[in-house]
Structure formats: structure tokens, C-alpha cells
N, C-alpha and C positions, 0 to 999 in steps of 0.2 A: 622512628621514621615519620616524616611529615610529607605525605604524598603531594605532588605538584600537579598531577593529572588524575582525574577520575575517569575510568572506562566502565561503561555500563553494558554488561553482557559479555560472556566468555565463549561466544560462538566463534565461528571462523574469523570474522572481522575483528571482534574484541580481543581475541587471543593474539592475533597478529599485531594489532595496534599496541597492545601492552608490551609485546616483545620489542617492537621498534623503539618505543620510548625508553625501555630499559637499556637497549644497546647504546643509547645516547646519554646515558647517565641520569635519566629523569626518573624519579620515584613515581610509582603508579599504585593506585588503589583500584583493583579489578573486582567489580561486583557481578556475582552470578547467583540467581535465586534458586537454581536447581542444586541439590535435590530437595531442599527445604520446601520449595514449591515447584511442581513440575508443569508440563504443558501437555496438550492433547497428543502431540506427535513425538516428543522425546521419551526415551526409555531409560536413560541413565543420568547421572549427575556429572559426567565427564565434559570437559571443555571440547568445543569443536565437533560435537556429535553430528554426524550426517544423517538426515532423516528421510530424504527423498530417494537418492541414488547414491552410488559409490563412485561415480565417474567424474573426473575433473576435465573431461572433454579431450579433444584431439591433441595428440603430440606430434602430428605430421608437420614438418617444417613449412613455414610460410602460409600457415592457416591463421585465422584471427585468434583462436584460443592459444595456439602455440606462441604467437607474438606476445600476447599478454603474459603468458607464463615466462617467456624469455626475459621480458622486462622485470618481472618479479624476481627471477633468479638473479639478475644483475643487481637488483636492489637488496638482495639478502633476505628473501622471504623465509621465515622459519617454517611456516606451515607447508610451503611447497617442498622444502627440503625433507620434512617428515613424510609428506605424501609419497615422495619417490622412494623413501626407505620402507614404506608400507605397501608398495605397489603390488597388485595382483595382475595376472595376465588379462589383457583386454584389447588385443589387436593393436591398432594405432592410437588408442586412447590411453590416458593415464587414469587408472582406477585403483582404489585402495581397499585394503581390509579395514572396514570402517571402525571396528572395535579396537583394533591395534592402533589405528591412526589417532582416534580420540584419546586413548589411554596414554600414548606417547606425548601428545600435545599437553595433556593435563600434567603429566610428570615433569616435563621440561619447564612449563610456565610456573609450576608450584615450587620448583627448586631455585628459581631466579630470586636473589635477595632483594632486588629493587622493586619487586612486585608483591604487594600485600593483597591477599585475597579475602574478600568479604562474601560469605555464603548466606546472603539474605536478599530480599526484594528491595530494589531501589525505587523510591517513589517521588523524590523531590529534587529538582534541578536548580542550582544556583546559577543565575545568568552570568555572574562574574567569575565563577570558578571554571578552570579549563576542564571541559568535560567532553568525552566522546560517547555519543549515544549509539551503541551497536547492539541493541536489544533484540534485533532480528524480527522475522515475520510473525513471531508469536509473542510479541510484547504484551506484558500483563495489562489488565484493564486500568489499574491505578497509574502505571507509568504512561500508558496511552493518553490518559486524561491530562497528565502533566505536560506531555509533548503537545497536546492540543492547546493547552494554555500558552505555551511558549510560541507556538506557530500562529495562534489566533485564528485558526481555521479548522474545519472538520477534517478528520483523517479520511484517507481513502482506504477501502478494503477490497481485496479480492480473495478468492478461495483457491487453494492449491491442493494437489493430491500426491500421494506416495504409492509406489508400485508394490505388488505382492512379492514375497520371497518364498522359494520352495527348497526343500531338502534335496540335495543332488542325488542321493541314492534312491529317491522315489521317482526319478525320471527314467522312463523306458528308453535306454540308449539305442535300442535296435530300430527305433522309429525316427531318430534325429541324426544330425551330422554336425561336425565341427567346421566352422568357417568364419572368416572375417569378410566384410563387404568388399568386393573387388579385389580380394586377397591382399588387402593392405594390412601390414603387420602379420602377426601370427594368427593361426586359426583358433582363437580362444573363446569364441561365442558358440553356445549350443543353439542350433537352428532347428525349429520344429516346422517342417514343411506341411503345407495344406494343399489338397486338391480343391477344385471348384466346389465339389459337393461338400467337402469338409468345411470349407470357408463359409458356405451358405448356412450350414447347420450351426456353426459357431456364431455367425452374425445374427441369425434369428434368435438364438438363445440369449445373446447379449442384450438385444433390444427388448426381450420379454422379461428380463431379470428385474427384480425389484430393487430400487435404490433406497438408501437410508433416508428416512423422512422425505419421501419423494416430492410432496407438494411444496415443502419449504425450500428445496434446492432449485426449483424451477426458475427462480429469479436471480440466481447467483451470477456474479460478474467474474468469470474465470480469466486468468492470464492465458492469452491465446496459445502460447507454446507449451502450456501444461494442461491442456484440456483432458478431462477424463475420457477414456476410450468410448464409453457409451455416448458421450456428447459428440465425439467425432463421428461415430457410427450413425447418429441421427441425421447427419448432413447428407447421407446417401450411401447406397450399398457398397460402392467401391472406395469410399473415402479412407477406410482402414488400409486398403491395399496400396494406397498412395501416401500413407502416413506410417504409423508404427509397425505395420505388417507388410511393408514394401519388400518384394522379393528381389528387386534389381540388384545385380552384383553378388548374388548368393546362390550360385549354381550348386545343385546337389551332386557331389562327386560320384554318387552311385548311379546317377542317370545322365549326368552331363548337362542337365537342363535346369532352368529356374523353376521353382514351384509356383503355383497360382498365388499363394500368399505364404508368409513365413512369420513365426514368432521367435524373436531372439532372446536368449537368456544370457546374462552376464554374471561372471563369477563374483561372489560377494566377499570372500576372504581368502587368505593364503592356503587354508586347508582344503579349499575347493569343495566344502561340504554344503554350500548353499548358493543359490543363483536367484537373481531378481529378473522379473519379466520386463524387459526394456520397453519403456513407453506405455506400460499397462496400468498407469494410475487410474483409479476409479473410485466411485463412492457407492458401490453396491453393498447390500447386506452381506455379511461374512458367509453365510450359508449359500447365498446366491452366487457369490464369487467362486466358491469351491466348485459348485455345479457347472458354471460356465467355463472356468479355466480348465476343467478336466475334459472339456470337449476338444482341447488342443492335442494333436497327436504327440504322444510321448509323455503327456501329463495326466493320463487317465487315472493314475493312482497317486497323484502328487500329494505330498504332505506339506502344508503351508506353515512356515515359521512366522510369517507376518502377512496379514491381508492388506490390500489397498485401503487407504483411508483418506479422509478429507479434513483439512484444517484451515483456519483463518490465516491469511497473510496480510500483514499491515505494512504500509509504506506511506511516506509523506509526499506531498506535492512539491518535490524538490525544486523545480524551476522557480517557484515563487518564494522559496525560503533560503536556498543555499547558493554560495559562490563556488567558483571552480576549485577553491581550496577546501571544499566540503564544510566550510564555516557557515553558520547562520548569518544572514545579512544584518539582521537586527541585533543579534548577540554573538559577536565574532569569537568569543571564547567557547561557544558550544558548537561542536562538530557532530556530523552524522557519518556512519559507515555501515557497510553491509546492505542487506536487502531492504532495510527500512529506509535507506537513502535513495532507493530507486534503481538498484541494479538487480539482475536476476542471474543466479548461478553461483556455484561454489567458488570458482576462480575469481569471478568479479567481486564477490564479497571479501575474499582474502585481500585482493588488490586494493579495494577502497579502505580496508582496515590498515593495510600497510601505509597508504597515503595519509590517513587520518593520524596515525601514530607519528609520522614524520612532522606533520603540520602542528600537532599538539606539542611535540617536543620543541619545535621552533618557538611557539608561543611561550612555553615554560622558560625558555632561555632568552626571552625578550627579543626574539627575531621575528621578521615578517615572513609568513608562509609564502612560498613560491609555487604556484600551480604547475603541474607538468605541461610540457609543450603540446599544442593541439594535434600535431602529427602523430604523436605516440599513442599506443593503446590506452595507457593511463589517461592521457589528456583527452582522448576521444570519449572515454567514459564520463569524465568529469564535465566535459563540454556538453554532453547530452543531458546530464543531470541538471546542469545549471541553466541550459538554454533551450530545452525542448518546449514544445507548446504546452503550457500548463493546463489547457482545456482538454487535451488529449493525451496527457502524460500516462505512460505505463512503464513498468520496469523493463530494462533492456539488458540483453546479453551483449558481449563484445562481438561485433561483426564488422566486415569491411565497409558496410554501409555507414557506420559511425565514423570511420576514418575519412579524412579529406581526400577528394579525388586527385589524381595526378594532373599536373599542368598540361601534359600532352596525352592524348588518348592512346592506350595500348590495347589492341584487340584481344590478344592472347591472355586469357584470364590468369593462368599460372604465372606468366611473366609480369602481368600487372600487379598481382598480389605480392610477388617477390619484390618488386620495386617499392611498393607501399611499405612492406616490412623493413626493407633496407633504410628507407628514409625515416621511418618511425624510430628505429633503433639508433640511428645517427643522432637524431634530435634528443632522444631519451638520454643517451650517454652524455651529451653536452649539459643537459639539465641536471642529471645526477651528479656530475662533477661539481656543479655550482651549488645545488640545493639539497642534495640527498646524502652525500657522504658524511661519515662521522669524522668531525674535525679533531676531536681530542680523545685520548684513551678513556674508556669507561671502566667502572668497577667490574671485576671478574664475575662471571655468572657460572652457574652449575651447568655442566654439559648433559 
């Protein structure tokens, strides 16, 4: 087999891109350096390993994450299909058993005859070869230098955090209750309620806890929506109560009242033997984490399967480098996908991988890539990537702010969002019929 497309990185974006190429009869060489060379955040050599959370965001109809997933479903996303097969209870969100999910993605991709897997570090990019760079936020130093050579500019870095995970049988269930915010979906979250006195004790303990390499971290440039809890807490005593510990919509069924603050725990796997602390990413020393987290009601004797950690997140200044087709402006055969291209979040990474796979397939078949329409969720992401202010560029999640506003003002937010979703899907379907569909039968793949 002579691969026609090289895909670098078998994370969420790379695995999806490889699958989309194979669906279109295009041979792929998929490079993944793990487990030969690991990263500070990954624990396995499986493809599409989730390191921060196990949630793929809201599944509530006519929300922005739902819209993006609906476009992905219509486009035949493999990873979204596997995610639904590996889903765990999470209220109105789509969350997965992360180990089962990664194992299933690895198995499916590995059985595809059109995908040749290279388990080694990739360090040299040919500007003429059709290549999708989906190496993720933990791109190796050698490949980072190669991308810097291609881009002709210095990389941007920010630091991201991952949340702790506790064993479920170490949670004191007599002190907690099950609920979903505003009773949306099923009551799948464990909620640890706090009184004002308990919150104040936790807050003071958090601020006094020692961070890892404290002086070095003081100058870090965090992604705003992934701030460590201690960084949020330093902005004021009540900031956590209006952020990850917000009690609104989480009435305690035992009292009928909302607590002063609440910590939510989300199920990690189908066995329900582990839970992660939602929004509790941090960079405290492990011993300090255990001491502070055990101040939370119900977690006094918690056993930690994983502590919160900090790791480097790498991304390019996409508006200066990429087109709406995710191609480099200077080297059109080189495409970027996933977090390295300037999106934030699992769903967004898969979506850009899907797009990059389609566009790389078009190039391999001597066709011109067609960017998705501006009104769609796909198009709104690529529009942001290609046209945001390069001086203030930061990775973005899919939100209604990225979608174009309606021509006429609609005051009711739910109705406004529904109309935006309807228009987005209409334009998406027209684009997909023209640019995305598989025109000819492809070789059979392993199921």
C-alpha cells in the first residue's frame, strides 16, 4: 500500500480524519508516537484517549454543542457513533466510559485495511505531501520545531489542567444527593452540598494549599475556560460559588433548598466505580490536593484514582496560517485539525478532524476542498479559526456567539437558538450533498 495521506497523531482529530479518508477509498498512514513515547498527561497507548474530562457536552436539543454533534452525526462521524455506544449516565450531557471509548476507537481504526499505523514519533513534514497535523495539545518538541519552521512564527502556548478522579465506594453517600442541574435529564450527578461555614473552610484551605513549583507557575497563560480552581478562587471569595461550585438549579431533595455551594461529581465509566470532580482542575501538590478535597462533604475519606495535573497545551496562531478549509495558506497540502488548530474541546476536535479528513481526501483525488457554509456549526468554527484577530487569538469552543446572528431580532433566547440551529442544518445539508458525500463505493472495512 502506498499511502496518499499522512495523518500525524491518533487522538480524537487524527483518528476521525483517518476514518473519513478511508471511507472515501483513500489510503492513510496514521502516525502515533504513544506508547513508544508518552506525554505528561496520557496514561495509555490507545487512540483517542481522553485526558481531561469524559464529557462531550450537552445533548439538549438546540444548544450549540448539540448542533455541532448533529452535523457530525449527519456527516457520519465514527467517534461520535462510538461515543454514544460507550455512553455513561450524565444527565443531559453525552459522557463516555473513557477506557472503553479509547479501546473501541483503537480497535476499529486498527482493523481498517486502508489505514496503515506507524507507532513512532513523526518529526519531518514535506510541504508537498498531503499531511494532516493533528498532533494535539501535547505535540512533541521535535514536531513543534518542525511546525514552527513551516509556520515561520513562534508557537503560542498555554497551560491546561485535568480534574481529580475518586473511587465511588470511598464517597460517603449519606452526605450527598443525586441530581442534575434544573432536573434536566436524569439525576446522574453526585452533588456534595456545602453550608457557608463548610465553604469558607474549603476556600481558606484551597488558598493556603501549596502549588506544584509555585513560583514558576505564577506567569502561566491559562485558557480562560479551563482555569485551575485555585486561580479562580484568588479572584474573590465568591468566585467559585458563581463558577464550578454554583448551586443554582441543584436543590437538595432532603431539604427542598439549594445549598450555599455544591461540588458535582460525574460518573467516569459504565461500572460507576469512579467519579471525576467537575471543574476541579488544579495544579496543587498531590498531598495538598488530598487534604483540600477531603474538606468537601462526602469526600472526607476519598480515595483518589488520579489527582489533578497541569500540562502544556500547544496551538498555532491559526488566523495567520490557515484557510477555512483548514489548509495552510502557504502550503495547501498541509492541513491542521484538533486542538492544535485553535479549537477547544473534545467535540470540536473531532469535528475539525472530520473536516480535515474530507478535505485531505479531496486533495488526494485532485478535487478542490470546499469549506463548510458560514451558518453551520462546522463553518462557524472554521470561520473563527481563519478570521479571528491574530493578536488576541485563543482556542474556542462552539457557542452561539460564533454563529452568524439572525437577520431579524428574536428576543426569546430559546426560539432564537432554534432558528439558528434550523438555518445551520439547512445550509449544512446543502453543503454536505455537494461536498461531503461519498460519491463512489469504497473498499469494505472491518466493523
